Structure formats: C-alpha cells, structure tokens
C-alpha positions as a Python dict, from the first residue, in 0.01 Angstrom:
ca = {
    (1, 'M'): (0, 0, 0),
    (2, 'R'): (-271, 257, 66),
    (3, 'K'): (-612, 134, 157),
    (4, 'H'): (-927, 264, -7),
    (5, 'P'): (-1270, 292, 155),
    (6, 'P'): (-1473, -30, 132),
    (7, 'N'): (-1620, -96, -209),
    (8, 'I'): (-1540, 251, -340),
    (9, 'P'): (-1354, 212, -671),
    (10, 'K'): (-1018, 374, -726),
    (11, 'E'): (-1004, 697, -926),
    (12, 'S'): (-883, 521, -1240),
    (13, 'A'): (-1164, 265, -1226),
    (14, 'R'): (-1451, 510, -1185),
    (15, 'R'): (-1691, 633, -1449),
    (16, 'P'): (-1588, 974, -1590),
    (17, 'F'): (-1819, 1186, -1374),
    (18, 'E'): (-1698, 1008, -1061),
    (19, 'R'): (-1342, 1124, -1123),
    (20, 'T'): (-1242, 1415, -906),
    (21, 'T'): (-963, 1503, -1149),
    (22, 'L'): (-1218, 1563, -1426),
    (23, 'A'): (-1423, 1784, -1192),
    (24, 'F'): (-1109, 1984, -1114),
    (25, 'W'): (-1030, 2051, -1478),
    (26, 'V'): (-1389, 2142, -1560),
    (27, 'A'): (-1406, 2374, -1258),
    (28, 'F'): (-1077, 2542, -1348),
    (29, 'L'): (-1156, 2587, -1718),
    (30, 'V'): (-1507, 2717, -1650),
    (31, 'R'): (-1372, 2977, -1408),
    (32, 'V'): (-1091, 3089, -1636),
    (33, 'A'): (-1328, 3103, -1932),
    (34, 'Y'): (-1564, 3324, -1734),
    (35, 'V'): (-1281, 3556, -1628),
    (36, 'T'): (-1170, 3584, -1991),
    (37, 'L'): (-1506, 3609, -2169),
    (38, 'A'): (-1684, 3824, -1911),
    (39, 'H'): (-1378, 4053, -1885),
    (40, 'T'): (-1382, 4050, -1507),
    (41, 'Y'): (-1008, 4119, -1523),
    (42, 'R'): (-1094, 4467, -1653),
    (43, 'I'): (-1116, 4611, -1304),
    (44, 'R'): (-1249, 4966, -1275),
    (45, 'P'): (-949, 5201, -1250),
    (46, 'F'): (-1122, 5462, -1032),
    (47, 'P'): (-1041, 5570, -772),
    (48, 'D'): (-675, 5507, -840),
    (49, 'H'): (-726, 5132, -896),
    (50, 'F'): (-838, 5076, -536),
    (51, 'E'): (-1087, 4804, -639),
    (52, 'F'): (-789, 4606, -772),
    (53, 'G'): (-730, 4420, -448),
    (54, 'W'): (-831, 4708, -219),
    (55, 'E'): (-588, 4722, 79),
    (56, 'M'): (-402, 4415, -42),
    (57, 'G'): (-351, 4571, -384),
    (58, 'R'): (-215, 4889, -229),
    (59, 'I'): (28, 4694, -11),
    (60, 'A'): (135, 4482, -310),
    (61, 'R'): (204, 4801, -505),
    (62, 'S'): (419, 4928, -218),
    (63, 'L'): (609, 4598, -206),
    (64, 'A'): (663, 4598, -583),
    (65, 'A'): (791, 4957, -565),
    (66, 'G'): (1038, 4869, -291),
    (67, 'H'): (862, 5056, -7),
    (68, 'G'): (797, 4747, 204),
    (69, 'F'): (477, 4616, 359),
    (70, 'A'): (309, 4954, 387),
    (71, 'D'): (57, 5206, 252),
    (72, 'P'): (-277, 5018, 250),
    (73, 'F'): (-472, 5330, 151),
    (74, 'K'): (-409, 5649, -42),
    (75, 'G'): (-61, 5797, -21),
    (76, 'H'): (239, 5694, 186),
    (77, 'T'): (103, 5621, 533),
    (78, 'G'): (377, 5400, 673),
    (79, 'P'): (405, 5035, 779),
    (80, 'T'): (91, 4828, 807),
    (81, 'A'): (-48, 4505, 946),
    (82, 'W'): (-402, 4584, 828),
    (83, 'V'): (-396, 4245, 654),
    (84, 'T'): (-166, 3945, 687),
    (85, 'P'): (114, 3893, 433),
    (86, 'V'): (43, 3583, 224),
    (87, 'Y'): (-185, 3724, -43),
    (88, 'P'): (-23, 4070, -72),
    (89, 'L'): (311, 3895, -127),
    (90, 'L'): (155, 3681, -401),
    (91, 'M'): (10, 3995, -562),
    (92, 'A'): (345, 4174, -537),
    (93, 'F'): (518, 3884, -711),
    (94, 'V'): (269, 3905, -999),
    (95, 'F'): (307, 4285, -1012),
    (96, 'K'): (685, 4247, -1041),
    (97, 'L'): (640, 4009, -1334),
    (98, 'T'): (362, 4178, -1531),
    (99, 'G'): (327, 4531, -1395),
    (100, 'V'): (130, 4705, -1122),
    (101, 'Y'): (-246, 4715, -1178),
    (102, 'T'): (-219, 4593, -1538),
    (103, 'L'): (-480, 4386, -1721),
    (104, 'T'): (-232, 4099, -1743),
    (105, 'S'): (-173, 4107, -1367),
    (106, 'A'): (-547, 4107, -1303),
    (107, 'W'): (-602, 3810, -1536),
    (108, 'I'): (-318, 3611, -1377),
    (109, 'L'): (-441, 3676, -1023),
    (110, 'L'): (-800, 3581, -1108),
    (111, 'A'): (-669, 3270, -1288),
    (112, 'L'): (-475, 3180, -972),
    (113, 'N'): (-791, 3234, -766),
    (114, 'S'): (-970, 3006, -1011),
    (115, 'L'): (-699, 2746, -961),
    (116, 'F'): (-735, 2765, -581),
    (117, 'S'): (-1113, 2737, -609),
    (118, 'A'): (-1095, 2441, -848),
    (119, 'L'): (-838, 2259, -632),
    (120, 'T'): (-1089, 2268, -347),
    (121, 'V'): (-1270, 1975, -509),
    (122, 'F'): (-993, 1744, -382),
    (123, 'P'): (-1041, 1814, -8),
    (124, 'I'): (-1418, 1799, -67),
    (125, 'A'): (-1376, 1451, -215),
    (126, 'A'): (-1148, 1344, 72),
    (127, 'I'): (-1395, 1473, 332),
    (128, 'T'): (-1690, 1289, 180),
    (129, 'R'): (-1491, 964, 144),
    (130, 'R'): (-1388, 963, 507),
    (131, 'C'): (-1716, 1073, 658),
    (132, 'F'): (-1963, 866, 457),
    (133, 'A'): (-1780, 545, 362),
    (134, 'A'): (-1959, 361, 642),
    (135, 'S'): (-2294, 434, 475),
    (136, 'G'): (-2222, 191, 191),
    (137, 'S'): (-2052, 234, -144),
    (138, 'D'): (-2347, 369, -341),
    (139, 'R'): (-2436, 641, -92),
    (140, 'A'): (-2075, 749, -25),
    (141, 'A'): (-1991, 762, -396),
    (142, 'S'): (-2309, 955, -471),
    (143, 'I'): (-2250, 1212, -197),
    (144, 'Q'): (-1894, 1260, -315),
    (145, 'R'): (-1996, 1298, -679),
    (146, 'W'): (-2272, 1551, -610),
    (147, 'A'): (-2068, 1756, -362),
    (148, 'V'): (-1767, 1775, -594),
    (149, 'W'): (-1967, 1873, -903),
    (150, 'L'): (-2183, 2117, -707),
    (151, 'W'): (-1867, 2299, -605),
    (152, 'A'): (-1723, 2274, -955),
    (153, 'L'): (-2020, 2426, -1139),
    (154, 'Y'): (-2248, 2612, -897),
    (155, 'P'): (-2213, 2987, -974),
    (156, 'A'): (-2218, 3096, -608),
    (157, 'A'): (-1915, 2873, -543),
    (158, 'M'): (-1704, 3050, -803),
    (159, 'Q'): (-1799, 3417, -758),
    (160, 'Y'): (-1507, 3509, -533),
    (161, 'A'): (-1259, 3332, -759),
    (162, 'V'): (-1362, 3509, -1079),
    (163, 'R'): (-1440, 3859, -950),
    (164, 'W'): (-1243, 3930, -630),
    (165, 'V'): (-869, 3988, -615),
    (166, 'W'): (-855, 3881, -251),
    (167, 'E'): (-742, 3584, -38),
    (168, 'T'): (-1090, 3424, -13),
    (169, 'S'): (-1038, 3134, -256),
    (170, 'L'): (-690, 3056, -121),
    (171, 'S'): (-812, 3056, 241),
    (172, 'T'): (-1101, 2828, 147),
    (173, 'L'): (-864, 2577, -14),
    (174, 'L'): (-623, 2581, 280),
    (175, 'F'): (-894, 2550, 546),
    (176, 'N'): (-1072, 2259, 379),
    (177, 'T'): (-740, 2082, 321),
    (178, 'A'): (-669, 2120, 694),
    (179, 'F'): (-1018, 1985, 771),
    (180, 'A'): (-962, 1678, 552),
    (181, 'L'): (-620, 1624, 712),
    (182, 'A'): (-775, 1636, 1060),
    (183, 'L'): (-1021, 1364, 958),
    (184, 'R'): (-733, 1146, 841),
    (185, 'M'): (-521, 1206, 1149),
    (186, 'H'): (-802, 1125, 1392),
    (187, 'Q'): (-855, 794, 1212),
    (188, 'R'): (-494, 676, 1226),
    (189, 'S'): (-456, 313, 1330),
    (190, 'P'): (-223, 249, 1629),
    (191, 'D'): (-26, -9, 1431),
    (192, 'R'): (74, 245, 1165),
    (193, 'P'): (443, 343, 1163),
    (194, 'A'): (516, 643, 1383),
    (195, 'R'): (681, 829, 1096),
    (196, 'F'): (346, 864, 917),
    (197, 'A'): (183, 1021, 1224),
    (198, 'I'): (475, 1263, 1272),
    (199, 'R'): (466, 1351, 903),
    (200, 'D'): (99, 1445, 932),
    (201, 'W'): (159, 1658, 1240),
    (202, 'I'): (436, 1842, 1054),
    (203, 'F'): (204, 1905, 761),
    (204, 'F'): (-69, 2013, 1005),
    (205, 'G'): (161, 2278, 1156),
    (206, 'L'): (276, 2403, 815),
    (207, 'L'): (-79, 2421, 684),
    (208, 'W'): (-213, 2613, 981),
    (209, 'G'): (81, 2851, 969),
    (210, 'A'): (-15, 2934, 611),
    (211, 'I'): (-381, 2973, 712),
    (212, 'A'): (-292, 3211, 996),
    (213, 'L'): (-93, 3431, 756),
    (214, 'A'): (-373, 3425, 498),
    (215, 'N'): (-689, 3461, 710),
    (216, 'P'): (-631, 3475, 1089),
    (217, 'S'): (-1004, 3448, 1170),
    (218, 'L'): (-994, 3080, 1072),
    (219, 'V'): (-742, 3003, 1348),
    (220, 'L'): (-1024, 2994, 1605),
    (221, 'F'): (-1095, 2644, 1475),
    (222, 'L'): (-737, 2520, 1527),
    (223, 'P'): (-746, 2423, 1899),
    (224, 'F'): (-1074, 2236, 1852),
    (225, 'A'): (-931, 2045, 1557),
    (226, 'G'): (-613, 1960, 1748),
    (227, 'V'): (-796, 1830, 2055),
    (228, 'W'): (-1039, 1634, 1836),
    (229, 'I'): (-749, 1465, 1656),
    (230, 'L'): (-596, 1362, 1988),
    (231, 'T'): (-925, 1206, 2105),
    (232, 'G'): (-890, 959, 1820),
    (233, 'Q'): (-534, 871, 1924),
    (234, 'R'): (-600, 766, 2283),
    (235, 'S'): (-425, 432, 2231),
    (236, 'V'): (-109, 618, 2125),
    (237, 'L'): (-166, 940, 2321),
    (238, 'A'): (201, 992, 2408),
    (239, 'R'): (294, 978, 2039),
    (240, 'G'): (5, 1212, 1959),
    (241, 'L'): (114, 1466, 2218),
    (242, 'V'): (470, 1463, 2082),
    (243, 'G'): (333, 1519, 1733),
    (244, 'A'): (104, 1797, 1851),
    (245, 'A'): (394, 1970, 2029),
    (246, 'L'): (607, 1947, 1714),
    (247, 'S'): (318, 2086, 1509),
    (248, 'A'): (279, 2377, 1752),
    (249, 'V'): (650, 2459, 1727),
    (250, 'I'): (632, 2462, 1346),
    (251, 'F'): (318, 2678, 1356),
    (252, 'L'): (481, 2933, 1585),
    (253, 'A'): (805, 2926, 1385),
    (254, 'I'): (612, 3026, 1073),
    (255, 'L'): (443, 3315, 1255),
    (256, 'T'): (754, 3441, 1434),
    (257, 'P'): (908, 3648, 1148),
    (258, 'W'): (579, 3830, 1093),
    (259, 'I'): (529, 3893, 1467),
    (260, 'A'): (888, 4016, 1501),
    (261, 'R'): (845, 4253, 1208),
    (262, 'N'): (522, 4393, 1355),
    (263, 'T'): (679, 4440, 1699),
    (264, 'R'): (973, 4625, 1543),
    (265, 'D'): (763, 4853, 1321),
    (266, 'F'): (484, 4934, 1568),
    (267, 'Q'): (682, 4913, 1895),
    (268, 'H'): (398, 4700, 2030),
    (269, 'F'): (314, 4333, 2025),
    (270, 'V'): (92, 4273, 1718),
    (271, 'P'): (57, 3897, 1663),
    (272, 'L'): (-119, 3894, 1325),
    (273, 'R'): (-325, 4203, 1237),
    (274, 'A'): (-327, 4554, 1381),
    (275, 'N'): (-672, 4667, 1267),
    (276, 'F'): (-907, 4488, 1509),
    (277, 'G'): (-1009, 4809, 1687),
    (278, 'A'): (-1081, 4984, 1359),
    (279, 'E'): (-1294, 4694, 1235),
    (280, 'L'): (-1476, 4677, 1570),
    (281, 'C'): (-1566, 5046, 1535),
    (282, 'L'): (-1686, 5000, 1177),
    (283, 'G'): (-1936, 4746, 1308),
    (284, 'N'): (-2016, 4885, 1654),
    (285, 'G'): (-1926, 5254, 1659),
    (286, 'P'): (-2168, 5549, 1679),
    (287, 'G'): (-2464, 5492, 1447),
    (288, 'A'): (-2412, 5114, 1425),
    (289, 'T'): (-2693, 4918, 1259),
    (290, 'G'): (-2538, 4571, 1239),
    (291, 'L'): (-2385, 4632, 896),
    (292, 'L'): (-2033, 4746, 810),
    (293, 'M'): (-2020, 5128, 816),
    (294, 'E'): (-1788, 5154, 516),
    (295, 'Y'): (-1844, 5528, 492),
    (296, 'H'): (-1625, 5563, 804),
    (297, 'H'): (-1345, 5350, 657),
    (298, 'P'): (-1012, 5525, 589),
    (299, 'A'): (-1042, 5414, 228),
    (300, 'Q'): (-1362, 5618, 187),
    (301, 'D'): (-1365, 5885, 458),
    (302, 'P'): (-1098, 6159, 408),
    (303, 'Q'): (-1120, 6259, 775),
    (304, 'Q'): (-1051, 5902, 891),
    (305, 'L'): (-764, 5877, 643),
    (306, 'R'): (-611, 6195, 787),
    (307, 'L'): (-638, 6054, 1139),
    (308, 'Y'): (-488, 5725, 1023),
    (309, 'S'): (-195, 5906, 856),
    (310, 'M'): (-129, 6136, 1153),
    (311, 'M'): (-158, 5876, 1429),
    (312, 'G'): (-15, 5571, 1255),
    (313, 'E'): (-198, 5243, 1219),
    (314, 'Y'): (-151, 5104, 1569),
    (315, 'R'): (-260, 5417, 1759),
    (316, 'Y'): (-545, 5480, 1515),
    (317, 'A'): (-682, 5126, 1560),
    (318, 'Q'): (-652, 5157, 1938),
    (319, 'M'): (-838, 5490, 1934),
    (320, 'R'): (-1118, 5351, 1715),
    (321, 'G'): (-1141, 5042, 1933),
    (322, 'E'): (-1188, 5254, 2245),
    (323, 'L'): (-1464, 5448, 2069),
    (324, 'A'): (-1638, 5122, 1982),
    (325, 'K'): (-1610, 4996, 2341),
    (326, 'Q'): (-1756, 5322, 2474),
    (327, 'T'): (-2048, 5291, 2233),
    (328, 'I'): (-2109, 4930, 2335),
    (329, 'R'): (-2099, 5015, 2706),
    (330, 'A'): (-2339, 5304, 2652),
    (331, 'D'): (-2605, 5082, 2491),
    (332, 'R'): (-2545, 4711, 2549),
    (333, 'W'): (-2887, 4616, 2418),
    (334, 'L'): (-2808, 4780, 2085),
    (335, 'F'): (-2488, 4576, 2069),
    (336, 'I'): (-2685, 4255, 2141),
    (337, 'R'): (-2942, 4340, 1873),
    (338, 'N'): (-2668, 4414, 1620),
    (339, 'T'): (-2490, 4091, 1711),
    (340, 'L'): (-2811, 3895, 1647),
    (341, 'K'): (-2852, 4078, 1316),
    (342, 'R'): (-2499, 3984, 1214),
    (343, 'L'): (-2566, 3622, 1309),
    (344, 'Y'): (-2867, 3627, 1077),
    (345, 'F'): (-2675, 3806, 801),
    (346, 'F'): (-2392, 3551, 815),
    (347, 'W'): (-2625, 3261, 744),
    (348, 'F'): (-2902, 3421, 541),
    (349, 'G'): (-2740, 3697, 341),
    (350, 'V'): (-2599, 4047, 396),
    (351, 'P'): (-2830, 4318, 254),
    (352, 'S'): (-2688, 4506, -42),
    (353, 'P'): (-2846, 4852, -77),
    (354, 'S'): (-2690, 4899, -421),
    (355, 'S'): (-2886, 4611, -581),
    (356, 'S'): (-3254, 4596, -672),
    (357, 'A'): (-3518, 4451, -440),
    (358, 'V'): (-3570, 4152, -672),
    (359, 'T'): (-3196, 4080, -685),
    (360, 'R'): (-3170, 4107, -306),
    (361, 'F'): (-3465, 3869, -261),
    (362, 'F'): (-3328, 3594, -484),
    (363, 'R'): (-2976, 3639, -349),
    (364, 'S'): (-3101, 3606, 8),
    (365, 'L'): (-3317, 3307, -90),
    (366, 'N'): (-3018, 3127, -243),
    (367, 'F'): (-2788, 3217, 46),
    (368, 'G'): (-3040, 3109, 308),
    (369, 'F'): (-3136, 2787, 128),
    (370, 'L'): (-2775, 2668, 122),
    (371, 'S'): (-2727, 2756, 489),
    (372, 'T'): (-3048, 2581, 592),
    (373, 'A'): (-2954, 2269, 398),
    (374, 'G'): (-2606, 2267, 553),
    (375, 'L'): (-2731, 2322, 907),
    (376, 'L'): (-3002, 2055, 875),
    (377, 'G'): (-2742, 1820, 725),
    (378, 'L'): (-2519, 1888, 1026),
    (379, 'L'): (-2803, 1803, 1268),
    (380, 'M'): (-2869, 1480, 1077),
    (381, 'A'): (-2498, 1392, 1077),
    (382, 'L'): (-2482, 1446, 1455),
    (383, 'H'): (-2800, 1242, 1508),
    (384, 'R'): (-2670, 951, 1297),
    (385, 'R'): (-2325, 976, 1451),
    (386, 'I'): (-2152, 1022, 1117),
    (387, 'Y'): (-1775, 1011, 1146),
    (388, 'G'): (-1644, 1368, 1179),
    (389, 'A'): (-1984, 1521, 1258),
    (390, 'W'): (-1847, 1696, 1568),
    (391, 'L'): (-1558, 1837, 1367),
    (392, 'F'): (-1815, 1989, 1129),
    (393, 'A'): (-1998, 2130, 1433),
    (394, 'F'): (-1680, 2289, 1570),
    (395, 'A'): (-1619, 2454, 1232),
    (396, 'F'): (-1975, 2588, 1215),
    (397, 'L'): (-1942, 2727, 1569),
    (398, 'T'): (-1595, 2881, 1552),
    (399, 'L'): (-1552, 3025, 1201),
    (400, 'P'): (-1839, 3276, 1222),
    (401, 'A'): (-1785, 3365, 1590),
    (402, 'V'): (-1570, 3676, 1552),
    (403, 'Y'): (-1789, 3812, 1273),
    (404, 'Y'): (-2101, 3801, 1490),
    (405, 'F'): (-1944, 4053, 1727),
    (406, 'V'): (-1740, 4268, 1489),
    (407, 'T'): (-1869, 4292, 1133),
    (408, 'V'): (-2002, 4069, 859),
    (409, 'H'): (-1971, 4028, 483),
    (410, 'A'): (-2101, 3758, 249),
    (411, 'R'): (-1749, 3643, 161),
    (412, 'F'): (-1674, 3561, 526),
    (413, 'R'): (-1886, 3245, 491),
    (414, 'H'): (-1696, 3117, 188),
    (415, 'P'): (-1442, 2894, 370),
    (416, 'L'): (-1739, 2707, 521),
    (417, 'E'): (-1923, 2665, 192),
    (418, 'P'): (-1751, 2340, 84),
    (419, 'L'): (-1862, 2188, 417),
    (420, 'I'): (-2211, 2333, 369),
    (421, 'A'): (-2220, 2171, 24),
    (422, 'V'): (-2115, 1832, 163),
    (423, 'L'): (-2374, 1839, 441),
    (424, 'G'): (-2646, 1971, 210),
    (425, 'V'): (-2588, 1687, -35),
    (426, 'F'): (-2588, 1440, 255),
    (427, 'L'): (-2925, 1578, 369),
    (428, 'F'): (-3092, 1534, 31),
    (429, 'Q'): (-2926, 1200, -39),
    (430, 'S'): (-3052, 1071, 295),
    (431, 'A'): (-3403, 1190, 218),
    (432, 'E'): (-3415, 971, -95),
    (433, 'T'): (-3438, 649, 108),
    (434, 'V'): (-3731, 563, 331),
    (435, 'N'): (-3522, 334, 551),
    (436, 'P'): (-3186, 503, 609),
    (437, 'G'): (-3042, 202, 788),
    (438, 'P'): (-2865, 185, 1122),
    (439, 'A'): (-2666, 465, 1269),
    (440, 'M'): (-2320, 490, 1118),
    (441, 'I'): (-2104, 419, 1420),
    (442, 'D'): (-1818, 224, 1266),
    (443, 'R'): (-1507, 410, 1174),
    (444, 'P'): (-1325, 231, 896),
    (445, 'D'): (-949, 263, 874),
    (446, 'L'): (-904, 504, 584),
    (447, 'S'): (-534, 556, 603),
    (448, 'S'): (-483, 677, 250),
}
C-alpha cells in the first residue's frame, strides 16, 4: 500500500477546500468561463490571423494543409525549426478537426490551455507534500492548501492559459510534474522493489523528452535534476545509474526523429531549434537596449522576411547570429548592461510601452512582489534545510539563464511560477509563528 505523509489526511478524508481535485475543477471551470464570457477566443484576424498562435499557428496551418512543418511567417518560406513540434502538432490536429483559424479552433485550444493550467495544481500539491511534511501536519496542509488555491484563482496564474495560443501552459505543467517526480525519486527507500525505481526513470525520460520538444530552454535544468536524484540513491547507486542510463536512452530516442528530420531538411545538425542566432540578434544586435527588438523580426520587418525567404532559415539564423556576435564584441560593456537589465526584467517585469504608466506600475509591482516572495522563500528554505530546497535553487538558477543573455519576455517566467507560489506561501506561513521550531532535517519516506 502507498504511504501518506505523517498525519496528513488522505484526499477523501479532507475538508472540501483541502481537496486538490476540487481546486482543479474550480481552476478549470473559471478559466474556461473566462475564455467564453470574455470572448478571448475571438482573436484579431489582422494581419492574416498571425496573432492566432503566431509562428506556431502558421506552422500548424501548413501541417493541416499538407505542406509539412514549414512556413512560420508570411508565404511559403520552406521547412522550419523555428519552434519545436509538440504544440504546433497539437494545433494542427485541432485545425484538422474544426478548421484553420476558426473561432471553434481558438476556443478548443484555449480550453486545452486551461486544462493544462488547471492540472498544474496536482504537481503543486505533490511538491508541497514532499517538501514540507516534516514541518508538521498543520503547516504542511496549510502550505499545500494556499499554494494550490493561489494557483487555481490568482489572475496572473491564468493569463497565459486564457489569452495565449502558445505552449506556455503545457510546458509549465510538464516541468512541474518533472520537478515533483524528481522529489519522489530522490526520496526512494533502498528496500523498495527495483521495478518501481526503473518505472520512475522510464517516466522521467519520457517526461523530459516531451519537455524538450515543447520548450527546449527548460532542458538546462535536466542534468542538475538527474544528479540531484542520484545523490539521494547513494545506497543503491548502481541501480540508480542503470535507471539514469535507461532514462537517457529514452530521452534521446524521443528526440531522434526530430533531429533526423532537421538534419535532412537543413543539411546541418540542428538538435532542437534553428533560430538561436536570430533570437540572439533580436536581443543583442545593433541598437540593442535589453528588450526584444521585435521590429527587426521577420514577422514584422519586410526586409528581414525577404532575407529569411531568400537565404532559408538555417543560413538566415547563422547570419543574424554573426551580426549579434560582432555587436557584442564591439561593445562588451553594453552587452553586460543589457544582460543585467534582462536579469532585472525577468524577475521584476518587462516594460510594455503599449500600456499606460499606471498599468505598467501595478503590473511591475505585482510581478516583483511575487518574485521577491519566492526568492525570500527560497533563502528561508535553504537556511532551514527544507527537503528539496537545493532542487528549487537549481531551477531558479537554470531556467532563466539563457534569457538573461538572449532576450526576455514575461511569459518566460511562467514555468517557475508554481514554484514561486509554493515558496511564497512557505515564507508567509513561516512568518505567522514566532518560534518556527527546529530545522527540518528529516526526510520522511514519501513513496506514494
């Protein structure tokens, strides 16, 4: 039988608002109701429906029309690896069922995003159970309840689900599921049957394969998570290494078809995405200020689109990358200043010139408050030696890293926001008690 954390009642025995299943249904219905009543599925059709999924929508249209994984911008521009395939394939499936760029397709895709966002309450609940069970039943249950319901109902947590036809909500669900799985795997007892450990390593490889094909930036966290899991399996290290090797084989097997397709179409090795150089130039090219220079994007700049169409995606991205590198070499201090700006923007809000000063102020205040609470909660978790605190730290260090140097957008922080919510709740819950008690060193066997 599965064991439950000490003194934490089973789901069926809890009061209604302690049930994660109830939070899921409330979160899902609130999001779908907002999509329906606020008409966010009525996506502006100009220019040529580009805001309906942007590059992913264009690729999905190409797939649905039988032209393959191609044409991320205007016109027929050839094969692409501008984005990875998971979400465009999902969009293409919906387009085949209900039409390309139709209101029904938009509603279905936003409802699916709402489902992914609502499902995230389950890994949030699993993370809080495993990390805070040693603090006592009242505190662990309270942290779990507040974190789950904060995610379920806080407007900032649902914005990308109800307004953006993009992979953000799916990537957030997958990443936090992988995080919760890592917590469980690190805690495995040596007397558990080997088949359970192997099963988890298989799931770990499958999950990270899906993450890599949804949002490759998140893969920076993978080696840290794998090594951290193995540090908890020192008594059965040989078994752990076998499981890790099997997981790596599964992970690579999932990526291989995509890599082979890219190598065939571009005649160059492109492991996941082909647009790194182009993105680097949009953040660090001539005139860089630390923000994304969207006006030089092929989707907005006709001259860049012509270059992209003439050169092909791979050569275009290489050319733009070289331009970015030349600009960086010419003024390294500017690059450092812009990197520091992007670091600030990631945690405290990306300026939006299109909104009013008052809106920008309150948006930045909300964004920065959540980040500050999460970061202070992380420091407290490290100080009190909370189980999994270092795994949180690795996530906070690795997930933003590429964005600091390339470009930044508010949605890039979203996969971290469930962890920010958990640590923020932990911070305020800990502040309620004058005597917080001894450091939480014990690691209970939570093998469920």
